[in-house]
C-alpha positions as a printed NumPy array, in Angstrom:
array([[ 23.71 , 141.344, 125.48 ],
       [ 22.28 , 138.108, 124.068],
       [ 25.439, 137.626, 121.983],
       [ 27.7  , 138.09 , 125.052],
       [ 25.626, 135.638, 127.037],
       [ 25.994, 133.131, 124.202],
       [ 29.814, 133.409, 124.324],
       [ 29.802, 132.963, 128.112],
       [ 27.754, 129.8  , 127.807],
       [ 29.973, 128.519, 124.992],
       [ 33.137, 129.121, 127.044],
       [ 31.521, 127.451, 130.049],
       [ 30.781, 124.352, 127.938],
       [ 34.404, 124.229, 126.723],
       [ 35.661, 124.448, 130.327],
       [ 33.345, 121.608, 131.357],
       [ 34.646, 119.479, 128.462],
       [ 38.242, 120.132, 129.497],
       [ 37.423, 119.219, 133.108],
       [ 35.79 , 116.026, 131.875],
       [ 38.897, 115.201, 129.849],
       [ 41.171, 115.781, 132.858],
       [ 38.924, 113.597, 134.985],
       [ 39.106, 110.879, 132.377],
       [ 42.93 , 111.063, 132.318],
       [ 43.122, 110.787, 136.101],
       [ 40.826, 107.797, 135.861],
       [ 43.121, 106.133, 133.284],
       [ 46.176, 106.661, 135.518],
       [ 44.31 , 105.146, 138.439],
       [ 43.325, 102.134, 136.37 ],
       [ 46.901, 101.59 , 135.114],
       [ 48.179, 101.842, 138.659],
       [ 45.653,  99.243, 139.823],
       [ 46.725,  96.967, 136.897],
       [ 50.315,  96.975, 138.156],
       [ 49.087,  96.073, 141.635],
       [ 46.629,  93.367, 140.602],
       [ 48.082,  91.386, 137.728],
       [ 45.137,  88.965, 137.785],
       [ 42.878,  91.641, 136.236],
       [ 43.478,  91.337, 132.515],
       [ 40.763,  93.626, 131.129],
       [ 40.193,  97.215, 132.206],
       [ 37.488,  99.624, 131.031],
       [ 39.1  , 102.82 , 129.762],
       [ 36.513, 105.081, 128.174],
       [ 33.539, 104.998, 125.813],
       [ 34.533, 104.879, 122.128],
       [ 33.054, 108.174, 120.932],
       [ 34.993, 108.83 , 117.71 ],
       [ 34.184, 105.562, 115.989],
       [ 34.783, 107.125, 112.579],
       [ 38.524, 107.548, 113.349],
       [ 38.96 , 103.881, 114.209],
       [ 38.229, 100.512, 112.716],
       [ 38.264,  96.926, 113.905],
       [ 40.738,  94.322, 112.712],
       [ 40.716,  90.612, 113.438],
       [ 43.553,  88.53 , 114.823],
       [ 44.579,  86.227, 111.958],
       [ 47.179,  83.651, 111.099],
       [ 49.839,  84.911, 108.737],
       [ 53.592,  84.982, 108.155],
       [ 55.53 ,  87.484, 110.267],
       [ 58.737,  88.544, 108.505],
       [ 61.549,  90.732, 109.819],
       [ 63.734,  91.973, 106.982],
       [ 66.208,  94.707, 106.162],
       [ 67.492,  96.367, 103.006],
       [ 71.167,  96.185, 102.057],
       [ 72.796,  98.244,  99.313],
       [ 75.042,  96.4  ,  96.881],
       [ 77.241,  97.781,  94.082],
       [ 78.07 ,  96.36 ,  90.675],
       [ 81.818,  95.826,  90.21 ],
       [ 84.156,  94.147,  87.747],
       [ 86.563,  91.442,  88.863],
       [ 88.717,  91.495,  85.723],
       [ 90.422,  94.787,  85.017],
       [ 93.658,  96.348,  83.769],
       [ 95.071,  99.246,  85.724],
       [ 97.402, 101.395,  83.619],
       [100.27 , 103.268,  85.229],
       [103.494, 104.787,  83.882],
       [106.619, 102.571,  83.998],
       [108.891, 105.635,  83.912],
       [108.699, 109.202,  85.124],
       [109.691, 112.487,  83.559],
       [108.346, 111.712,  80.09 ],
       [105.91 , 113.892,  78.218],
       [102.604, 112.211,  77.373],
       [102.569, 112.786,  73.631],
       [ 99.349, 110.965,  72.694],
       [ 96.313, 109.36 ,  74.366],
       [ 94.542, 107.099,  71.888],
       [ 91.346, 106.253,  73.832],
       [ 88.638, 107.946,  75.865],
       [ 86.447, 106.744,  78.726],
       [ 83.727, 104.467,  77.385],
       [ 85.728, 103.229,  74.384],
       [ 85.931,  99.494,  73.709],
       [ 89.446,  98.09 ,  73.334],
       [ 91.044,  94.756,  72.428],
       [ 94.218,  93.085,  73.604],
       [ 97.212,  94.781,  71.951],
       [ 95.5  ,  98.108,  71.243],
       [ 97.776, 101.117,  71.758],
       [ 96.483, 103.239,  74.634],
       [ 99.122, 105.863,  75.482],
       [102.375, 107.076,  73.912],
       [105.147, 108.866,  75.773],
       [107.717, 111.079,  74.058],
       [110.666, 108.942,  72.839],
       [113.054, 111.822,  72.071],
       [115.809, 110.199,  69.908],
       [115.341, 106.657,  71.178],
       [114.583, 105.353,  67.696],
       [117.837, 106.581,  66.149],
       [119.868, 105.352,  69.14 ],
       [118.322, 101.889,  68.792],
       [118.994, 101.8  ,  65.043],
       [122.639, 102.817,  65.567],
       [123.218, 100.187,  68.235],
       [121.575,  97.432,  66.188],
       [123.842,  98.293,  63.233],
       [126.954,  98.31 ,  65.454],
       [126.08 ,  94.939,  67.018],
       [125.433,  93.397,  63.608],
       [128.751,  94.729,  62.241],
       [130.823,  93.485,  65.196],
       [129.094,  90.105,  65.095],
       [130.014,  89.796,  61.423],
       [133.629,  90.833,  62.083],
       [133.815,  88.349,  64.937],
       [132.775,  85.615,  62.54 ],
       [135.559,  86.629,  60.083],
       [138.273,  86.227,  62.724],
       [138.428,  82.458,  62.355],
       [139.121,  82.752,  58.617],
       [141.571,  85.619,  59.144],
       [143.45 ,  83.681,  61.828],
       [143.614,  80.638,  59.579],
       [144.954,  82.809,  56.727],
       [147.648,  84.439,  58.927],
       [148.774,  81.057,  60.207],
       [148.992,  79.713,  56.66 ],
       [151.022,  82.769,  55.629],
       [153.413,  82.216,  58.562],
       [153.809,  78.57 ,  57.587],
       [154.504,  79.429,  53.956],
       [157.161,  81.915,  55.018],
       [158.77 ,  79.278,  57.248],
       [158.785,  76.703,  54.465],
       [159.903,  78.85 ,  51.574],
       [162.027,  81.607,  53.111],
       [163.996,  80.012,  55.968],
       [166.639,  77.32 ,  56.33 ],
       [164.236,  75.376,  58.603],
       [166.884,  74.967,  61.234],
       [166.228,  74.921,  64.966],
       [166.28 ,  78.717,  65.327],
       [163.889,  79.18 ,  62.415],
       [161.551,  76.574,  63.922],
       [161.509,  78.411,  67.271],
       [160.765,  81.699,  65.487],
       [157.939,  80.013,  63.595],
       [156.399,  78.6  ,  66.791],
       [156.588,  82.015,  68.491],
       [154.958,  83.61 ,  65.438],
       [152.061,  81.122,  65.565],
       [151.614,  81.745,  69.314],
       [151.591,  85.496,  68.688],
       [148.952,  85.123,  65.936],
       [146.731,  82.998,  68.19 ],
       [147.147,  85.387,  71.143],
       [146.334,  88.398,  68.974],
       [143.172,  86.797,  67.634],
       [142.115,  85.702,  71.144],
       [142.386,  89.323,  72.302],
       [140.472,  90.541,  69.282],
       [137.694,  87.977,  69.889],
       [137.497,  89.048,  73.53 ],
       [137.258,  92.713,  72.55 ],
       [134.504,  92.034,  70.02 ],
       [132.545,  89.854,  72.463],
       [132.856,  92.454,  75.235],
       [131.72 ,  95.24 ,  72.908],
       [128.825,  93.197,  71.532],
       [127.694,  92.228,  75.054],
       [127.872,  95.823,  76.251],
       [125.932,  97.115,  73.246],
       [123.294,  94.391,  73.671],
       [122.707,  95.428,  77.283],
       [122.466,  99.047,  76.234],
       [120.098,  98.13 ,  73.408],
       [117.917,  96.141,  75.809],
       [117.681,  99.136,  78.128],
       [116.756, 101.45 ,  75.268],
       [114.142,  99.022,  73.956],
       [112.723,  98.655,  77.456],
       [112.499, 102.422,  77.672],
       [110.901, 102.517,  74.253],
       [108.476,  99.78 ,  75.251],
       [107.571, 101.8  ,  78.327],
       [106.855, 104.72 ,  76.051],
       [104.03 , 102.783,  74.429],
       [101.333, 101.34 ,  76.691],
       [ 99.018,  98.664,  75.29 ],
       [ 95.792,  96.994,  76.393],
       [ 96.375,  93.516,  77.813],
       [ 92.689,  92.493,  77.753],
       [ 89.447,  93.047,  75.893],
       [ 87.131,  95.445,  77.657],
       [ 85.892,  98.975,  78.095],
       [ 87.903, 102.017,  79.151],
       [ 86.341, 102.768,  82.539],
       [ 88.343, 105.886,  83.484],
       [ 91.035, 108.194,  82.114],
       [ 92.899, 110.804,  84.176],
       [ 91.968, 114.407,  83.417],
       [ 94.258, 116.473,  81.16 ],
       [ 96.514, 113.462,  80.54 ],
       [ 97.771, 114.312,  77.064],
       [100.627, 116.835,  77.243],
       [101.312, 116.178,  80.931],
       [104.525, 114.729,  82.396],
       [104.514, 111.092,  83.472],
       [104.995, 110.069,  87.091],
       [106.308, 106.573,  87.704],
       [103.618, 104.116,  88.916],
       [100.874, 106.771,  88.744],
       [ 97.561, 105.131,  87.782],
       [ 96.081, 107.068,  84.872],
       [ 93.634, 104.669,  83.231],
       [ 91.493, 101.62 ,  84.005],
       [ 90.   ,  99.022,  81.678],
       [ 87.27 ,  96.64 ,  82.841],
       [ 85.797,  93.52 ,  81.303],
       [ 82.244,  94.567,  80.548],
       [ 81.14 ,  90.999,  79.88 ],
       [ 81.207,  89.806,  83.492],
       [ 80.757,  91.34 ,  86.913],
       [ 79.286,  90.91 ,  90.376],
       [ 77.239,  92.773,  92.928],
       [ 79.23 ,  93.368,  96.103],
       [ 78.254,  94.327,  99.611],
       [ 79.755,  94.236, 103.09 ],
       [ 77.2  ,  93.114, 105.658],
       [ 77.625,  90.706, 108.573],
       [ 74.097,  89.357, 108.151],
       [ 74.957,  88.121, 104.652],
       [ 77.619,  85.889, 106.161],
       [ 75.193,  84.024, 108.394],
       [ 72.022,  84.077, 106.277],
       [ 73.123,  82.687, 102.933],
       [ 74.475,  79.411, 101.647],
       [ 75.613,  78.259,  98.211],
       [ 72.73 ,  78.127,  95.752],
       [ 70.351,  80.471,  97.595],
       [ 68.312,  82.87 ,  95.454],
       [ 68.154,  86.487,  96.637],
       [ 65.875,  89.231,  95.337],
       [ 67.412,  92.549,  94.335],
       [ 65.96 ,  95.675,  92.78 ],
       [ 67.556,  98.562,  90.881],
       [ 65.426, 101.692,  90.999],
       [ 67.229, 104.149,  88.722],
       [ 69.025, 104.035,  85.371],
       [ 68.903, 101.906,  82.248],
       [ 69.357,  98.74 ,  84.307],
       [ 66.38 ,  99.393,  86.601],
       [ 64.181,  96.425,  87.437],
       [ 63.945,  93.315,  89.606],
       [ 66.748,  90.759,  89.627],
       [ 67.567,  87.399,  91.147],
       [ 71.077,  86.893,  92.535],
       [ 72.934,  83.952,  94.021],
       [ 76.03 ,  83.886,  96.261],
       [ 79.282,  83.683,  94.29 ],
       [ 82.134,  81.549,  95.655],
       [ 80.756,  81.78 ,  99.174],
       [ 83.72 ,  79.858, 100.634],
       [ 85.97 ,  82.836,  99.886],
       [ 83.693,  85.437, 101.475],
       [ 85.346,  87.754, 103.953],
       [ 84.486,  91.364, 104.639],
       [ 83.124,  91.55 , 101.083],
       [ 80.301,  89.319,  99.832],
       [ 79.753,  88.792,  96.1  ],
       [ 76.589,  87.808,  94.268],
       [ 76.234,  86.573,  90.709],
       [ 73.245,  87.535,  88.542],
       [ 70.792,  84.705,  87.835],
       [ 68.089,  86.664,  86.037],
       [ 66.9  ,  90.182,  85.416],
       [ 65.503,  92.608,  82.836],
       [ 66.643,  92.324,  79.232],
       [ 68.783,  95.445,  78.995],
       [ 72.05 ,  96.593,  77.465],
       [ 74.051,  95.782,  80.586],
       [ 74.842,  97.179,  83.987],
       [ 77.382,  99.966,  84.401],
       [ 80.112,  99.669,  86.988],
       [ 79.036, 101.527,  90.13 ],
       [ 75.311, 100.827,  89.684],
       [ 73.684, 100.211,  93.074],
       [ 70.884,  97.813,  93.903],
       [ 68.973,  96.859,  97.046],
       [ 68.973,  93.373,  98.52 ],
       [ 66.109,  92.364, 100.792],
       [ 67.447,  90.168, 103.608],
       [ 64.988,  88.128, 105.682],
       [ 66.546,  88.231, 109.15 ],
       [ 63.835,  86.159, 110.864],
       [ 60.374,  84.799, 110.106],
       [ 57.486,  82.95 , 111.761],
       [ 55.084,  81.195, 109.412],
       [ 51.319,  80.926, 109.972],
       [ 51.228,  82.438, 113.469],
       [ 48.613,  84.605, 115.215],
       [ 49.42 ,  88.21 , 114.406],
       [ 48.221,  91.796, 114.231],
       [ 49.44 ,  94.881, 112.351],
       [ 52.049,  96.987, 114.159],
       [ 49.612,  99.902, 114.47 ],
       [ 47.141,  97.869, 116.519],
       [ 49.537,  97.325, 119.417],
       [ 50.431,  99.857, 122.126],
       [ 52.928,  99.765, 124.979],
       [ 52.931, 100.912, 128.583],
       [ 56.008, 100.458, 130.751],
       [ 57.421,  98.264, 128.01 ],
       [ 54.399,  95.92 , 128.075],
       [ 52.215,  95.434, 124.972],
       [ 48.426,  95.827, 124.99 ],
       [ 45.534,  96.296, 122.59 ],
       [ 42.054,  97.866, 122.715],
       [ 38.852,  95.947, 122.162],
       [ 35.229,  97.144, 122.168],
       [ 32.618,  95.651, 124.447],
       [ 28.893,  95.426, 123.761],
       [ 28.419,  98.973, 125.106],
       [ 30.965, 100.399, 122.644],
       [ 33.485, 100.987, 125.409],
       [ 37.17 , 100.532, 124.733],
       [ 38.841,  97.984, 126.972],
       [ 42.571,  97.5  , 127.359],
       [ 43.832,  93.921, 127.069],
       [ 47.372,  93.016, 128.082],
       [ 48.985,  90.624, 125.621],
       [ 52.291,  88.857, 125.022],
       [ 54.122,  89.055, 121.712],
       [ 56.795,  87.129, 119.855],
       [ 58.521,  88.26 , 116.671],
       [ 58.027,  91.878, 115.653],
       [ 58.267,  91.969, 111.87 ],
       [ 58.288,  94.687, 109.254],
       [ 54.508,  95.278, 109.447],
       [ 53.077,  92.553, 111.702],
       [ 53.602,  91.362, 115.274],
       [ 53.279,  87.772, 116.452],
       [ 50.7  ,  87.314, 119.249],
       [ 51.633,  84.562, 121.718],
       [ 49.156,  85.192, 124.564],
       [ 46.045,  87.206, 125.444],
       [ 44.122,  86.947, 122.164],
       [ 42.621,  84.202, 120.005],
       [ 42.181,  83.872, 116.262],
       [ 39.209,  85.943, 115.145],
       [ 39.277,  88.367, 118.089],
       [ 38.786,  91.923, 116.892],
       [ 40.821,  94.851, 118.176],
       [ 40.616,  98.593, 117.656],
       [ 42.887,  99.684, 114.819],
       [ 43.481, 103.316, 114.045]])
């Protein structure tokens, strides 16, 4: 019986506490309502501060209020060689490099099957050389035939008018014959040269070379043994000696000018650390903004695709009255704080604020430097 009576009393005490809490809440609502009606009353008693251990007091001080945001930027290369096939339908016979390899200008990267291109080129080059030589002999041969015709006219004819006409016709025939032969040789040589050029172009397309010093950034999967597709990009080389951090953010356009120094951090990877960047060629900025590296950790280099974080200061107020964000509350969109009076009662003070920063809020009215407010 004594134990049951104890539980009844305990429950009765809990009910009384709950009723007291409800009464306190109704009292707060009434006070807030009266504040909206009588704006002249700036301080209102809310309740005694019972749980002092859960709260502390913080003073209104002068400090810098900064509103910032983080922007992700990515390391890219501006100088690169994109390798694609100049012809289609060829078998990829050999790939000479892998991703990550260093290459120099002129290094052979990829070979396509040439079939019998080599022998066709050799045959055409021989034919062109032979016809060019024969073309050069025609002048001597023509001169010899004309001399033979003249000798025959002088030594084996009566040199009368009929013989002279026959001689003239013979010379005309010799000249006409050699003109035709020259034309045939020139036509054949020109045709073979065009054909040779096409074959050499095809052969050149069968061997793809590096046109810059750099690092092989990517190679298509299962490339060797596959069939080429015209203009298909299969490899990329980048210049590992120079690069930029890129981002696309409207705030960058308005915040920065040439020569500004921007902080950036890389959290993961071999290049992790704190860096200083500066805008690169800001006059050419469009949707993409580029930043050059001024300083950073002494490491092996930054891989393409590495991401960093820029801290942009959107707005700041220097040396202004301020409080931490957690010390300020809002009711109906209006800011207020709690202070303690001499009786340890919390009082609500309506205030006016300016810039709300990352962790501090500017106080423009309602409090003075040194005033202490309740801070949870």
